[in-house]
N, C-alpha and C positions, 0 to 999 in steps of 0.2 A: 917415325915408324917404330912400332913396338916389337920387341923380340918375343917369339913364341917360346914358352917354357915347355920342355919335353914332359908329356903326361898331363898337360893342362886339359881340363874339362871345358869343352866348347859348346856352342849352340848346336852344332852338328851332332855331337854325342847325344844331347837331349832329344833332338829330333829323331834319331835312330831308335832310342829307347822308347819314345812315345809311339812311333810307328809300329815297332815290333810288339809292344804291349797291347795296343788296340787291335792289331792284326790277330793276335792269339785270342783275345776276348771275342772278337767278331767270328772267328773260325769256330770256336767252341759253341757260341750262341747259334750260329746257322746250322751246325751239325746237330745240336740237340733239338732245334726246332724241326728240322727235316725228319729226324727220328720220331719225334712226337706226332707229327702229322701223318707219317707213314704207318704208324701202328695204332692209331685211334680209329676204331671201327665205326663210329657214328655218334649220334646224340643219345643221351639218356632219355629225354622226353622231347618229342618233336614239337609239341605246342604247350608251352608253360601255362597258358591261360586255361586250356581245356583240362590239363592235369589238375590245376587248382580247383576246378569245378567238381572233380571226382574225388578230391582228397577226403572229405568226410565219409563218403561211401567206402573208400578203402580202409579207413579207420574202423568203421562198423564191421566190415568183413574180417579184419584182423581180430577184433574182439570176439566175434562169433567163433573164429578158428581157435582162439585161446580157450574158450569155454568148452570145446570138445575134450580137452585134456589128453590129447594124443601125444605120444612121444614117437617121433619119426626118425629113423636112422637109415641112411643110404650108404651102401658100400659098393666097391668095384671088385669083382672077382679077378682071379689070375688071368682068365681068358676074356676079361674086360666087359662082362655083363654087369648091369646095374641090379643090385638086390636092395629092396626096400622092406624094412621091418617096421611095422606099425603096432604100437602097444598103448594100452590105457590101464593105469594102475597095475603095471607089470604083467597084464594079460594081453595076449595077442588079439588084435582087432581083425576080424575076418569080414568078408563081403565087401571089400574095398576095391574099387577099380582105379587104375592110374593111367594117365597119358603124360608124356613129357616131350620137350624139345631139347636136344643137345646142341649147344651153341658154342662155336669156337670163339674164345674170348677176344681174339684179335680180328675176327671176321675173315680169316684167310681160307676157311673151308665152309662149305655149305652146311646149313642147319640139318640136323638129322631128327626126324620125328621118331619117338620111341613109344612102343606099346608094351604092356606088361601082362603077364599071365600069373595066376596064383600057383605057387608050388605046393606040394603035399603038406608041408609044415605051416602053410598059411602066409608065408612071405611072398612078395611079388618079385618076379624076375623079368628083366627086359628081354624082348624077343630078338633083339639085334645087339650085337657087341659094339662097343665104341671103338673107333679107330685109335691108333696110338696118338699121344699128344694130350694137351690140356683141353678140357671140356667143362662147360658150365651147363648143368641140366636144370631146367625149370619144370617142376613137377606139379601136377594137379591131381589130388586124390579125391575120390567121391564115394560116399556111402549114403545111399538114398538122397536126402536133400543136403547132407553135410558135405562141405567142401573144405579141403585143407591144401594150401599151396606152400611150396618151399623151393629154395634154390640150393643146389649143392655143386661144389667144384671138385673135379677129378683131374689127376695128372697121370 
């Protein structure tokens, strides 16, 4: 019979260390996975094949948009109305209409359709204020046959 030396490292010590280590790793992994699944609002593209068929059309639309030469700047006022300023060669572009959708980035609130009206200075102002929180707006601007689309995030 062998005598046990006080403070000797045994197989039980190693077992406890491994169980605690992997318990912590698994707890962190499951927690992070649960958080990721709970905050992901959906897919970027529902059907990759269909998206790939439209890819060249999207590139052509982006090139036409770039040729417009518009500089677009969207801001949020203190009372949470969206203001859009559209210029070309530092001159204000007028006669532009805009529609937008305000989307909560985590999908926790319903989308809000936004319509805009022209202000006396030519800028566009949303007719509805955004609720508190983080919002992504997807805007489509139109002047005759010209279309300009952009996305802006507000907090």
